[in-house]
Structure formats: C-alpha cells, structure tokens
N, C-alpha and C positions, 0 to 999 in steps of 0.2 A: 392614526384610524384605529377604531376599536372593532374586533371581529370575534365571531363566535367560532371556536374550533369544531370541526365534524369529526376530528380524529385526534390521537395524541401526537404532537409534533415534538421531537427532542429539542430541549433548551427553549422551548416556548410554553408548552402547556398540555393538559389532559383535555379529552373530548368533553364539550360542553362548557369549558371555561371561556370567558370573555377577557380578552388580552388586547393590549395596545402594542401595534406594530407599526413599522413606517409604511407609509402610504404606497410607495413602490413596490414593496415586498408583498402587500396585500393584493394591489391591482394587478401585479405581473405574474404572481406565483399562487398565492393561497386562494383567491377567489376564482381564477380561471381553471385551476387544477380540482376544485370542489372540495377543498380541504377547509373551507371556512365560509361563513357568511358574514355580511355586514352586521354589525351590532344595533339592532333595533328591534322594537316591540314585535313587529310582523314576523321577522326572522327567528326570534326567540321562541314565538309560538310554534313557528313551523319545526324548528329543531325539536321542541318538546313532543310535536305530534309524531316525529320521525326517529326519535330517539331509540326505540326499540329496534327498528330496521338497521339504524347506524351501528348500534353495539353488535348485532348479529353479523352484519357485513364485515366489522372489524375482527371479530372472532373467527370468521372464516378466512379472511386474509392472513390473521396471525397463524392459524393452523397450517395453511398452504405455506407460509414462509418457514415454519417449523420443519415441515417435510422437505423443503429445498435445503435448509440449513444442515439436516442429517446426512444429505448426499454431498454437500459441499465442505463441510468441516473437516479440516485437517488435510485437505487435497493439495497437491503441489502441481503447479502448472509451469511448463518450461517456456521461456520466452528467449528466442534467439535474436540478438542484436549485435551490431558491429560495435566493437570497442577498442580502445588503444591498449599498449602493452600494461599500463598501470590499472587497468580495469575501468577507466572512466569510458562511459558511453558516447558515442557520437550522437547525440540527441538525448531521449529520455523515454521512460514508459510513463504514460500519463494515465488519468482515469478513464479516457476513452479507449486507450489501448487495452486496458485491462478489462473493460466491458466487452470489447471485440474478442479478446482471448476467451473469456468465459462464454460468449455467444457461440465461438466455434466448437465449444464442448456442449452445446445445447442448454446452457443456463441464460434465461432471459433476465439479465441484469442491466439496469441503466446505469449510465456513467455518474449520475447523482447519488447512486447506492454506494459507490466505492468511496470510501473515506480515506483519502490519501492527503496528507499534510503538504506535502511536496512531491514533485515527480522523482521517480527513482532515476539515478543518473550513474549508476555503478553496477558492475557485476556482482553476483552474490545471491544469497537467498534472502528474500526480504518478505516480512509478514504484513498482509494488508487486511484491513477490517472492511467486511461488506455488510451494509445495513439493508437487510431483507424487509424489515418492519420496524417501525419505531420501537417495537418491544422485542425483536429478535435480529441479533447480528451474529456473524460467523467470521472466523479468521481462516484465510488461505494463505499460502506461501507461493510466491513467485521465484522460480529458478531462472535468474537472468544471467545468460551466458553468451559466449561468442559462437558456439557450435553445440549441437547435441552432445557430442563427446564430452565437451567441458561441463556440460549440465549433469552428465552422469557423475563426472569426477567431484563436482561440487556436492551432488547429493550424498556420495559417500563420505563427505566431510573435508575433502581437500580444499585448502585455501590457494585459490588461483591468483591472488593479488599480492602474494609475498615474493620476495626476492627470489627464491629458489624457483617458485612456479614461473616467475617471469623470465629469468635467466638460465634456468636449468641448474640442478644440484651439482652438476659437474664444473660449473664455473670455478675459477680459482678464487681463493679469498685473498683479496688484494692486501688486506690489513695484515694478515700473517705474512705475506710475501714481503712486506715492507719491514716488518720486525726482522725477518732473516737477513736482508740487505743490511740493515743497520748493524746487526750483530757481525756481519762479515766485515763491514767497514770499520768497525772498532778493532775487530781482530787484526785487520791490516795495519791499522794506525798503530797498534801496540808494537808490530813487528818492525815498523819503521823508525821508532824512536832510537836516537843515536845513544850509544853507550857512553856514560860518564866516567 
C-alpha cells in the first residue's frame, strides 16, 4: 500500500513523501495514529492544504521533545530486581518496565519510544536509547541491581559479577592451595626415596 507520510518516520521517510509499506503496517499503525494518509489525489491535495499546519505541529513537538531530552539526558535510574549469584536476573527488564520506571519519575514515555534490541537480563549499568521524536533521541542509564545498596556500589564502579564480588575477597585461592599441596607432596616424595 502507498501512503503519504504526515511526519518523519525513522527508517521510512520524511514528511510529505509517498512511500510503499506493508498493508498491515499502514492499516494497524500509520493510518489509525494519524501518521500517514492513503496515497491518492484527494489526500495529496489535503496534505498540501494542511502542510503549513503539519510543519508547525512537528516543530512544536520537536521543541517539546528537546526540552524533555535536556532533563532526561545522562540520568541514571535504579532498577531493583531479583537475581542469582552470577548476576543473571530471574526474569528481565523490558521496554514496558522501562516506560513504567520513567513514568514513576514523571516522564511520559511510551514503551514504543524505548529502543531496546533485547530485554536486559543481567545486573549492571545498561545504556538505553529513548526516542522522544523522530529527530530527537536521548540516552539514559539503568542501574539494575539486587538492592539499593548494590546499586550504590555499582554506581561507584564496583563489578558485582566478578568472582571476588560473588564469593568475597576473603575466599581462599584454590589454585594457589593446590600448588602448595603439590610442592609438599614432591618434597615428601624426595625424602622417601631409598638411598642407593
């Protein structure tokens, strides 16, 4: 199906362009949300008549998105989740979870604005891209930890998934212990050899 875009859409085209898209994408997303019109002469004339209004509305949205981006840029949000000793989460942090976390901080972000290739499944500090407008995006960081205390430690740069963090720095070094035992066994073996 061919549609006329009423706003810039990433990886698709600029405002006013006529592009070919899949029928389902047009019927289920572009047309109902008012982002496009079916490509025909009547709609082309309608677009040309409303072009000034659409450009003005797009600029207002972009200005509003830049204001939100300034307050969001570089912020770190703490996410407390249950995880195993190795740092693997019992579950994951998805786009819906991220949108809810931002909403709790009074940022109205839809889950479709969160650009996450795959859900977050481990503790640590993760960078997440938020697309506030087709031309404005911002990066926030999620500090995923098992507790607020762990989140503070991670924020200071501590790696909570290393062996020392998991087992404690006071744990014995088993490789070193084995070397000592081997040396002792060799020493005992030399003492027991019969004299010739």
